N, CA, C and O atoms as a MOPAC input file, in Angstrom:
PM7 MOZYME 1SCF
protein

 N     -2.61100 1   -10.39000 1    16.33500 1
 C     -3.96500 1   -10.44600 1    15.82500 1
 C     -4.98700 1   -10.19900 1    16.93600 1
 O     -6.05400 1    -9.63900 1    16.68200 1
 N     -4.67000 1   -10.61100 1    18.15300 1
 C     -5.60500 1   -10.36800 1    19.25100 1
 C     -5.79500 1    -8.87700 1    19.50300 1
 O     -6.87300 1    -8.44000 1    19.90500 1
 N     -4.72900 1    -8.09200 1    19.26200 1
 C     -4.81800 1    -6.64500 1    19.41100 1
 C     -5.84500 1    -6.07700 1    18.42700 1
 O     -6.69400 1    -5.26800 1    18.80100 1
 N     -5.75600 1    -6.51200 1    17.16700 1
 C     -6.70700 1    -6.04000 1    16.15600 1
 C     -8.11800 1    -6.51500 1    16.46100 1
 O     -9.08200 1    -5.77100 1    16.28200 1
 N     -8.23500 1    -7.73700 1    16.91500 1
 C     -9.55400 1    -8.28200 1    17.25900 1
 C    -10.19200 1    -7.45000 1    18.36900 1
 O    -11.38100 1    -7.13900 1    18.31000 1
 N     -9.41500 1    -7.09500 1    19.36500 1
 C     -9.92400 1    -6.27800 1    20.46700 1
 C    -10.35500 1    -4.89300 1    20.01100 1
 O    -11.39000 1    -4.38200 1    20.44000 1
 N     -9.55400 1    -4.28800 1    19.13900 1
 C     -9.90600 1    -2.96100 1    18.62400 1
 C    -11.19400 1    -3.00600 1    17.81800 1
 O    -12.04600 1    -2.12600 1    17.94600 1
 N    -11.33400 1    -4.03500 1    16.98700 1
 C    -12.55900 1    -4.16800 1    16.19600 1
 C    -13.77400 1    -4.42100 1    17.08100 1
 O    -14.85600 1    -3.89900 1    16.81100 1
 N    -13.60700 1    -5.20700 1    18.12100 1
 C    -14.72500 1    -5.46500 1    19.03100 1
 C    -15.15600 1    -4.19700 1    19.75300 1
 O    -16.35100 1    -3.96000 1    19.92700 1
 N    -14.19600 1    -3.38000 1    20.17400 1
 C    -14.54000 1    -2.10400 1    20.82300 1
 C    -15.24000 1    -1.16600 1    19.85200 1
 O    -16.19700 1    -0.48100 1    20.21300 1
 N    -14.75600 1    -1.14100 1    18.62100 1
 C    -15.37100 1    -0.27800 1    17.60900 1
 C    -16.79700 1    -0.70800 1    17.30700 1
 O    -17.69600 1     0.13000 1    17.23300 1
 N    -17.01100 1    -2.00500 1    17.13100 1
 C    -18.36000 1    -2.47300 1    16.81900 1
 C    -19.31000 1    -2.26800 1    17.99300 1
 O    -20.51200 1    -2.09800 1    17.79100 1
 N    -18.79000 1    -2.28300 1    19.20600 1
 C    -19.64700 1    -2.01600 1    20.36200 1
 C    -20.09800 1    -0.55500 1    20.37700 1
 O    -21.18500 1    -0.24400 1    20.86300 1
 N    -19.26500 1     0.33700 1    19.84500 1
 C    -19.57800 1     1.76400 1    19.82900 1
 C    -20.36200 1     2.18300 1    18.59100 1
 O    -20.94300 1     3.26800 1    18.58000 1
 N    -20.39500 1     1.36900 1    17.56500 1
 C    -21.01000 1     1.76000 1    16.29900 1
 C    -22.47400 1     2.19300 1    16.40500 1
 O    -22.82500 1     3.22200 1    15.82600 1
 N    -23.34300 1     1.47200 1    17.10600 1
 C    -24.73600 1     1.91700 1    17.15000 1
 C    -24.88400 1     3.35600 1    17.64800 1
 O    -25.65600 1     4.13100 1    17.08300 1
 N    -24.16300 1     3.70700 1    18.68100 1
 C    -24.23700 1     5.06900 1    19.22300 1
 C    -23.67300 1     6.07500 1    18.21900 1
 O    -24.25000 1     7.14500 1    18.02100 1
 N    -22.56200 1     5.73800 1    17.59400 1
 C    -21.95100 1     6.64400 1    16.62800 1
 C    -22.84700 1     6.85100 1    15.40900 1
 O    -22.94400 1     7.96400 1    14.89200 1
 N    -23.49600 1     5.79400 1    14.95000 1
 C    -24.38700 1     5.89100 1    13.79600 1
 C    -25.57200 1     6.78900 1    14.11600 1
 O    -25.98100 1     7.59900 1    13.28400 1
 N    -26.12300 1     6.65300 1    15.30700 1
 C    -27.26200 1     7.49100 1    15.69400 1
 C    -26.89000 1     8.97000 1    15.75900 1
 O    -27.75300 1     9.82800 1    15.57100 1
 N    -25.63800 1     9.28100 1    16.01800 1
 C    -25.19700 1    10.66600 1    16.13300 1
 C    -24.85700 1    11.30800 1    14.78900 1
 O    -24.69900 1    12.52600 1    14.71200 1
 N    -24.74200 1    10.50200 1    13.72600 1
 C    -24.36800 1    11.04100 1    12.42000 1
 C    -25.52900 1    11.76800 1    11.75600 1
 O    -26.68200 1    11.35100 1    11.86200 1
 N    -25.21000 1    12.85600 1    11.07300 1
 C    -26.21000 1    13.55000 1    10.26300 1
 C    -26.47300 1    12.72500 1     9.00500 1
 O    -25.66400 1    11.87500 1     8.63200 1
 N    -27.61200 1    12.98100 1     8.35200 1
 C    -27.98600 1    12.19800 1     7.17100 1
 C    -26.93500 1    12.28800 1     6.06500 1
 O    -26.64100 1    11.29200 1     5.40400 1
 N    -26.37300 1    13.47200 1     5.86700 1
 C    -25.33400 1    13.61900 1     4.84100 1
 C    -24.11500 1    12.76300 1     5.16700 1
 O    -23.49700 1    12.18300 1     4.27300 1
 N    -23.78500 1    12.68900 1     6.41000 1
 C    -22.62700 1    11.89000 1     6.82400 1
 C    -22.90300 1    10.39400 1     6.74000 1
 O    -21.97600 1     9.60200 1     6.57400 1
 N    -24.17100 1     9.99900 1     6.85300 1
 C    -24.50700 1     8.57800 1     6.71300 1
 C    -24.16800 1     8.08100 1     5.31200 1
 O    -23.64600 1     6.97700 1     5.15500 1
 N    -24.46300 1     8.88700 1     4.29600 1
 C    -24.10400 1     8.50700 1     2.92300 1
 C    -22.59500 1     8.34700 1     2.77700 1
 O    -22.12100 1     7.38700 1     2.17000 1
 N    -21.85000 1     9.28300 1     3.33200 1
 C    -20.39000 1     9.20000 1     3.25100 1
 C    -19.86800 1     7.96800 1     3.98800 1
 O    -18.97400 1     7.27700 1     3.50000 1
 N    -20.42400 1     7.70400 1     5.14900 1
 C    -19.98600 1     6.54800 1     5.93500 1
 C    -20.28700 1     5.25500 1     5.19200 1
 O    -19.47200 1     4.33200 1     5.19300 1
 N    -21.44800 1     5.18200 1     4.56100 1
 C    -21.81100 1     3.96300 1     3.82300 1
 C    -20.87000 1     3.76000 1     2.64200 1
 O    -20.47700 1     2.62800 1     2.35900 1
 N    -20.50300 1     4.83100 1     1.94900 1
 C    -19.58300 1     4.70600 1     0.81700 1
 C    -18.24300 1     4.13600 1     1.26100 1
 O    -17.61200 1     3.37700 1     0.52600 1
 N    -17.81500 1     4.49900 1     2.45000 1
 C    -16.54800 1     3.98900 1     2.97400 1
 C    -16.68200 1     2.52700 1     3.39900 1
 O    -15.78700 1     1.71900 1     3.14700 1
 N    -17.78300 1     2.19300 1     4.03400 1
 C    -17.94700 1     0.85600 1     4.61500 1
 C    -18.57400 1    -0.16300 1     3.66800 1
 O    -18.53700 1    -1.36100 1     3.94900 1
 N    -19.14200 1     0.28200 1     2.56700 1
 C    -19.87700 1    -0.61500 1     1.67300 1
 C    -19.01900 1    -1.77400 1     1.17500 1
 O    -19.45500 1    -2.92400 1     1.23200 1
 N    -17.81600 1    -1.50200 1     0.69000 1
 C    -16.96500 1    -2.56600 1     0.16500 1
 C    -16.58800 1    -3.56600 1     1.25800 1
 O    -16.55300 1    -4.77000 1     1.00400 1
 N    -16.30900 1    -3.09000 1     2.45600 1
 C    -15.98500 1    -3.98800 1     3.56700 1
 C    -17.19000 1    -4.86400 1     3.89300 1
 O    -17.04700 1    -6.06300 1     4.13000 1
 N    -18.36800 1    -4.26700 1     3.90400 1
 C    -19.60400 1    -5.00700 1     4.18600 1
 C    -19.78700 1    -6.13800 1     3.17900 1
 O    -20.05900 1    -7.27800 1     3.55700 1
 N    -19.63600 1    -5.81600 1     1.89700 1
 C    -19.80700 1    -6.83500 1     0.86200 1
 C    -18.71100 1    -7.89300 1     0.93100 1
 O    -18.98400 1    -9.07800 1     0.74100 1
 N    -17.48200 1    -7.48300 1     1.19900 1
 C    -16.39300 1    -8.45300 1     1.31400 1
 C    -16.63700 1    -9.43200 1     2.45600 1
 O    -16.42200 1   -10.63500 1     2.30600 1
 N    -17.08600 1    -8.91700 1     3.59200 1
 C    -17.37400 1    -9.79700 1     4.72700 1
 C    -18.53900 1   -10.73400 1     4.43700 1
 O    -18.53600 1   -11.88400 1     4.87400 1
 N    -19.52900 1   -10.24900 1     3.70600 1
 C    -20.67600 1   -11.06900 1     3.32500 1
 C    -20.22100 1   -12.23500 1     2.44100 1
 O    -20.61100 1   -13.38100 1     2.66400 1
 N    -19.39800 1   -11.93200 1     1.44300 1
 C    -18.88800 1   -12.97300 1     0.54600 1
 C    -17.96900 1   -13.92900 1     1.28600 1
 O    -18.03500 1   -15.13900 1     1.06900 1
 N    -17.11300 1   -13.40700 1     2.15800 1
 C    -16.21100 1   -14.25700 1     2.92900 1
 C    -16.99200 1   -15.24800 1     3.77900 1
 O    -16.63100 1   -16.42200 1     3.85800 1
 N    -18.05600 1   -14.77900 1     4.41300 1
 C    -18.89200 1   -15.66600 1     5.21600 1
 C    -19.53800 1   -16.74600 1     4.34900 1
 O    -19.59800 1   -17.90800 1     4.75100 1
 N    -20.01700 1   -16.37200 1     3.17300 1
 C    -20.62900 1   -17.34900 1     2.26200 1
 C    -19.61100 1   -18.38800 1     1.81100 1
 O    -19.93400 1   -19.57200 1     1.71600 1
 N    -18.39000 1   -17.95800 1     1.53400 1
 C    -17.34200 1   -18.89700 1     1.12300 1
 C    -17.01700 1   -19.86200 1     2.25800 1
 O    -16.87400 1   -21.06400 1     2.03200 1
 N    -16.90200 1   -19.34200 1     3.47000 1
 C    -16.60300 1   -20.20200 1     4.61600 1
 C    -17.72400 1   -21.21200 1     4.85300 1
 O    -17.45000 1   -22.37600 1     5.14600 1
 N    -18.97200 1   -20.78600 1     4.73200 1
 C    -20.09200 1   -21.70800 1     4.90400 1
 C    -20.10100 1   -22.77100 1     3.81900 1
 O    -20.40100 1   -23.93400 1     4.08900 1
 N    -19.77500 1   -22.38000 1     2.59200 1
 C    -19.79100 1   -23.34800 1     1.49300 1
 C    -18.71400 1   -24.40900 1     1.67000 1
 O    -18.88400 1   -25.54100 1     1.21800 1
 N    -17.61500 1   -24.06000 1     2.31800 1
 C    -16.55900 1   -25.04300 1     2.55800 1
 C    -17.05000 1   -26.16000 1     3.46800 1
 O    -16.55600 1   -27.28500 1     3.39000 1
 N    -18.02300 1   -25.86000 1     4.33300 1
 C    -18.55300 1   -26.87100 1     5.23700 1
 C    -19.70500 1   -27.64100 1     4.60600 1
 O    -19.98200 1   -28.77300 1     5.00300 1
 N    -20.37100 1   -27.04800 1     3.63800 1
 C    -21.58100 1   -27.64700 1     3.06700 1
 C    -21.28300 1   -28.45900 1     1.81300 1
 O    -21.77500 1   -29.57700 1     1.66100 1
 N    -20.47300 1   -27.89500 1     0.91000 1
 C    -20.21700 1   -28.51500 1    -0.38600 1
 C    -19.24400 1   -29.67900 1    -0.21600 1
 O    -18.19000 1   -29.55200 1     0.40600 1
 N    -19.63000 1   -30.80800 1    -0.78700 1
 C    -18.79400 1   -32.00200 1    -0.74500 1
 C    -17.99300 1   -32.11300 1    -2.03700 1
 O    -18.40900 1   -31.58000 1    -3.06500 1
 N    -16.85200 1   -32.79600 1    -2.00300 1
 C    -16.07100 1   -32.96900 1    -3.23200 1
 C    -16.91600 1   -33.61700 1    -4.32600 1
 O    -17.65300 1   -34.56900 1    -4.06900 1
 N    -16.80600 1   -33.10400 1    -5.52600 1
 C    -17.56300 1   -33.63700 1    -6.65100 1
 C    -18.89600 1   -32.94200 1    -6.86600 1
 O    -19.55700 1   -33.19700 1    -7.87200 1
 N    -19.31000 1   -32.07400 1    -5.95600 1
 C    -20.58100 1   -31.38600 1    -6.10100 1
 C    -20.46300 1   -30.07300 1    -6.86600 1
 O    -21.47600 1   -29.44200 1    -7.16900 1
 N    -19.25500 1   -29.66000 1    -7.17900 1
 C    -19.05100 1   -28.40900 1    -7.90300 1
 C    -18.47900 1   -28.70600 1    -9.27900 1
 O    -17.93600 1   -29.78300 1    -9.52100 1
 N    -18.60700 1   -27.74800 1   -10.16500 1
 C    -18.09100 1   -27.89200 1   -11.51800 1
 C    -16.71600 1   -27.25600 1   -11.61400 1
 O    -16.40700 1   -26.29400 1   -10.91200 1
 N    -15.89900 1   -27.81000 1   -12.49500 1
 C    -14.64500 1   -27.14100 1   -12.81500 1
 C    -14.96900 1   -25.97000 1   -13.74200 1
 O    -16.08900 1   -25.86400 1   -14.24300 1
 N    -14.02200 1   -25.12100 1   -13.96000 1
 C    -14.23700 1   -23.97000 1   -14.85100 1
 C    -14.62300 1   -24.44400 1   -16.24900 1
 O    -15.53100 1   -23.89100 1   -16.86800 1
 N    -13.94700 1   -25.44500 1   -16.73100 1
 C    -14.21100 1   -25.96500 1   -18.07000 1
 C    -15.61600 1   -26.55200 1   -18.15500 1
 O    -16.32000 1   -26.33600 1   -19.14200 1
 N    -16.02500 1   -27.28600 1   -17.13600 1
 C    -17.37300 1   -27.86900 1   -17.12700 1
 C    -18.44100 1   -26.77500 1   -17.11000 1
 O    -19.45200 1   -26.88300 1   -17.80300 1
 N    -18.22200 1   -25.74800 1   -16.33600 1
 C    -19.18600 1   -24.64800 1   -16.26000 1
 C    -19.28400 1   -23.92700 1   -17.59700 1
 O    -20.38700 1   -23.62300 1   -18.05100 1
 N    -18.15400 1   -23.65000 1   -18.23300 1
 C    -18.17400 1   -22.99000 1   -19.53800 1
 C    -18.85900 1   -23.85200 1   -20.58000 1
 O    -19.60500 1   -23.33800 1   -21.41300 1
 N    -18.62100 1   -25.14800 1   -20.54900 1
 C    -19.24600 1   -26.07000 1   -21.50200 1
 C    -20.76600 1   -26.05200 1   -21.31500 1
 O    -21.50700 1   -26.06800 1   -22.29800 1
 N    -21.23000 1   -26.02000 1   -20.08300 1
 C    -22.67200 1   -25.98800 1   -19.82900 1
 C    -23.28000 1   -24.65700 1   -20.27600 1
 O    -24.42000 1   -24.62300 1   -20.74000 1
 N    -22.53200 1   -23.56600 1   -20.13900 1
 C    -23.03600 1   -22.26900 1   -20.58100 1
 C    -23.14200 1   -22.17600 1   -22.09500 1
 O    -24.08300 1   -21.58400 1   -22.62300 1
 N    -22.18500 1   -22.75600 1   -22.78400 1
 C    -22.15800 1   -22.66800 1   -24.24700 1
 C    -23.05300 1   -23.71100 1   -24.91100 1
 O    -23.54400 1   -23.47500 1   -26.01500 1
 N    -23.27300 1   -24.82600 1   -24.28500 1
 C    -24.07700 1   -25.90400 1   -24.87800 1
 C    -25.14000 1   -26.36700 1   -23.89600 1
 O    -24.96600 1   -27.38700 1   -23.22900 1
 N    -26.25000 1   -25.62200 1   -23.79900 1
 C    -27.28900 1   -25.99000 1   -22.81100 1
 C    -27.99400 1   -27.27800 1   -23.13700 1
 O    -28.88300 1   -27.69900 1   -22.39600 1

């Protein structure tokens, strides 16, 4: 895993320069490729933060949530 971590760190260090060199047409293509990863990382970060913030009993079970949706 350290090998992958190192490769990703090198890539992210080079990204600003690489992005500046891309033509506008290529920026759209690059975003289409990276968009899902961007959103996945955003959600993953939110889930990790919620694990530290949310206390047991502060969330609803699936059944409780459905009951609240159907019977406001």
